[in-house]
Backbone as CSV, one residue per row, in Angstrom:
resi,resn,N_x,N_y,N_z,CA_x,CA_y,CA_z,C_x,C_y,C_z
1,MET,-10.899,-10.687,-24.502,-11.248,-9.364,-23.868,-11.157,-9.142,-22.375
2,GLN,-11.273,-10.617,-21.758,-11.892,-10.212,-20.000,-9.895,-9.888,-19.371
3,HIS,-8.965,-9.821,-19.871,-8.276,-9.535,-19.422,-7.867,-7.442,-19.797
4,ILE,-8.720,-7.512,-20.969,-8.501,-6.166,-20.811,-9.612,-5.135,-20.006
5,ASP,-10.914,-5.817,-19.780,-11.785,-5.254,-18.919,-10.742,-5.833,-17.134
6,ALA,-10.034,-6.528,-17.154,-9.341,-6.761,-15.635,-8.387,-5.585,-15.511
7,TRP,-7.398,-4.891,-16.833,-6.582,-3.962,-16.990,-7.302,-2.662,-16.285
8,ILE,-8.480,-2.499,-17.342,-9.140,-1.099,-16.909,-9.858,-1.000,-15.736
9,ASN,-10.138,-2.243,-15.519,-10.756,-1.926,-13.684,-10.102,-1.976,-12.925
10,GLY,-8.598,-2.281,-12.474,-7.532,-1.746,-12.085,-6.998,-0.632,-12.210
11,LEU,-7.155,-0.046,-13.517,-7.062,1.034,-13.603,-7.778,2.172,-12.968
12,ARG,-9.201,1.914,-12.767,-10.758,2.476,-11.929,-10.162,2.351,-10.175
13,LYS,-9.774,1.544,-10.080,-9.783,1.211,-8.676,-8.069,2.345,-8.143
14,ARG,-7.094,2.581,-9.019,-6.085,3.108,-8.862,-6.571,4.745,-8.714
15,TYR,-7.301,5.087,-9.909,-7.973,6.341,-9.891,-8.942,7.133,-8.683
16,ASP,-9.911,5.802,-8.697,-10.866,6.164,-7.154,-9.461,6.458,-6.312
17,ALA,-8.420,5.853,-6.078,-7.931,5.490,-4.451,-6.619,7.196,-4.714
18,ASN,-6.423,7.932,-5.944,-5.645,8.800,-6.430,-5.869,9.449,-7.203
19,PRO,-6.826,10.290,-7.713,-7.064,10.726,-9.072,-6.313,11.472,-9.341
20,GLN,-5.380,12.053,-8.419,-4.937,13.320,-9.028,-3.477,12.918,-9.756
21,HIS,-3.137,11.731,-9.588,-1.948,11.005,-10.524,-2.821,10.190,-11.917
22,PHE,-4.126,10.551,-12.296,-4.263,10.064,-14.266,-5.237,11.512,-14.087
23,ARG,-4.695,12.484,-13.758,-5.217,14.223,-14.242,-4.043,14.139,-15.502
24,SER,-4.285,14.288,-16.585,-3.505,14.893,-17.880,-4.298,15.786,-19.162
25,GLU,-3.549,16.503,-19.428,-4.256,17.000,-21.226,-4.563,16.360,-22.340
26,ARG,-3.722,15.560,-22.247,-3.030,14.265,-23.511,-3.896,13.029,-23.726
27,VAL,-4.177,12.688,-22.018,-4.601,11.327,-21.583,-5.788,11.303,-21.219
28,CYS,-6.942,10.648,-22.073,-8.183,10.446,-21.653,-8.350,8.976,-21.119
29,PHE,-8.908,8.273,-19.698,-9.329,7.552,-19.236,-10.691,7.452,-19.866
30,LEU,-11.059,5.829,-19.976,-12.460,5.548,-20.546,-12.681,4.682,-19.636
31,ASP,-13.931,5.011,-19.305,-14.657,4.103,-17.816,-15.333,2.440,-18.299
32,HIS,-15.393,2.158,-17.471,-15.796,0.489,-17.971,-17.055,0.650,-18.962
33,LEU,-18.046,1.710,-18.871,-19.172,1.438,-19.482,-18.969,1.117,-21.081
34,PHE,-17.345,2.527,-21.359,-17.637,2.031,-22.876,-16.480,0.971,-23.201
35,ALA,-15.403,0.737,-22.301,-15.185,-0.762,-22.595,-16.305,-1.676,-23.168
36,GLN,-17.346,-1.845,-22.007,-18.006,-2.843,-22.406,-18.861,-2.670,-23.142
37,GLN,-19.261,-1.427,-23.585,-20.367,-1.343,-24.740,-19.683,-1.994,-26.422
38,TRP,-18.384,-1.098,-26.510,-17.185,-1.344,-26.986,-17.234,-2.676,-27.704
39,ARG,-16.665,-3.845,-26.463,-16.531,-4.933,-26.379,-17.690,-5.703,-27.291
40,LEU,-19.235,-5.303,-26.829,-20.422,-5.863,-26.875,-21.086,-5.502,-29.147
41,ASN,-20.257,-4.130,-29.305,-20.259,-3.800,-30.656,-19.072,-3.844,-31.621
42,PHE,-18.026,-4.542,-31.080,-17.238,-4.823,-32.118,-16.998,-5.373,-33.633
43,LYS,-18.341,-6.163,-33.375,-18.624,-7.078,-34.821,-19.365,-6.149,-35.328
44,ASP,-20.017,-5.293,-35.345,-20.940,-4.382,-36.067,-19.834,-3.179,-36.208
45,PHE,-18.942,-2.795,-35.783,-17.887,-1.874,-35.914,-17.063,-2.597,-36.706
46,LYS,-16.296,-4.083,-37.113,-15.964,-4.681,-38.313,-16.407,-5.258,-39.444
47,ASP,-17.598,-5.305,-39.278,-18.979,-5.575,-40.732,-18.970,-4.563,-41.401
48,SER,-18.932,-3.012,-40.341,-19.657,-1.710,-40.851,-18.612,-1.404,-41.889
49,GLU,-19.237,-0.886,-43.178,-18.455,-0.183,-44.257,-17.638,0.729,-44.047
50,PRO,-16.633,1.396,-44.813,-15.586,2.469,-44.769,-16.471,3.663,-44.845
51,ASP,-16.066,4.650,-44.400,-17.008,5.931,-44.910,-16.025,6.141,-46.669
52,GLN,-17.206,7.571,-46.961,-16.664,7.747,-48.446,-15.217,7.647,-48.954
53,ASN,-14.615,8.411,-47.669,-13.073,8.549,-47.727,-11.971,7.209,-47.712
54,ASP,-12.920,5.718,-47.346,-12.355,4.885,-47.273,-11.301,5.162,-45.673
55,LEU,-11.932,6.329,-44.841,-10.979,5.793,-43.716,-11.834,5.303,-42.229
56,GLY,-13.258,5.786,-42.192,-13.734,5.522,-41.007,-14.510,4.339,-40.726
57,ARG,-15.086,3.625,-39.718,-16.087,3.223,-40.159,-17.266,3.547,-38.810
58,ARG,-18.399,2.902,-38.909,-19.317,3.102,-37.680,-18.967,3.216,-36.484
59,LEU,-19.097,3.900,-35.244,-18.981,4.337,-34.225,-20.262,3.647,-33.302
60,PRO,-20.047,3.325,-31.956,-21.173,2.926,-31.455,-21.733,4.958,-30.704
61,ASP,-22.424,5.154,-30.530,-23.458,6.002,-30.182,-22.719,6.661,-28.888
62,GLY,-22.185,7.636,-28.785,-21.596,8.609,-27.881,-20.051,8.195,-27.724
63,ALA,-19.678,7.538,-28.818,-18.243,7.337,-28.890,-17.369,8.491,-29.114
64,TRP,-17.334,9.174,-30.064,-17.235,10.698,-29.825,-17.564,11.027,-29.113
65,ASN,-17.974,11.590,-27.926,-18.384,12.532,-26.703,-17.178,12.091,-25.868
66,TYR,-16.654,10.431,-25.874,-15.767,9.774,-25.221,-14.348,9.961,-25.698
67,TYR,-14.218,10.049,-26.648,-12.812,10.931,-27.375,-12.834,12.280,-27.027
68,ALA,-13.785,12.730,-26.978,-13.417,14.272,-26.865,-12.924,14.550,-25.241
69,CYS,-13.542,13.666,-24.377,-13.085,13.818,-23.143,-14.593,14.668,-22.629
70,THR,-15.569,14.711,-23.552,-16.799,15.585,-22.567,-17.745,14.499,-21.561
71,ILE,-17.791,13.618,-21.933,-18.329,12.782,-20.645,-17.610,11.721,-20.384
72,PRO,-17.166,11.401,-19.365,-18.274,11.723,-18.467,-17.374,12.978,-17.699
73,SER,-17.811,13.585,-17.188,-17.357,15.076,-16.626,-16.508,14.753,-15.243
74,LEU,-15.735,15.582,-15.411,-14.821,15.087,-14.238,-14.941,16.230,-13.014
């Protein structure tokens, strides 16, 4: 997973240099804290049971807020 962290860090540096290139209503770039938390809790995610509809699994706390782009605020 280090290659993913390296790629995200590269995107973050590009964003810091030119934030206007990364503005989009369709795409939400995640920050490094989300990637780090996801990596640390991935085994818990894989081991969790699907929901009653057999669709979803447990996500880390706050994951929906990142998905919905409510945090971090831009």
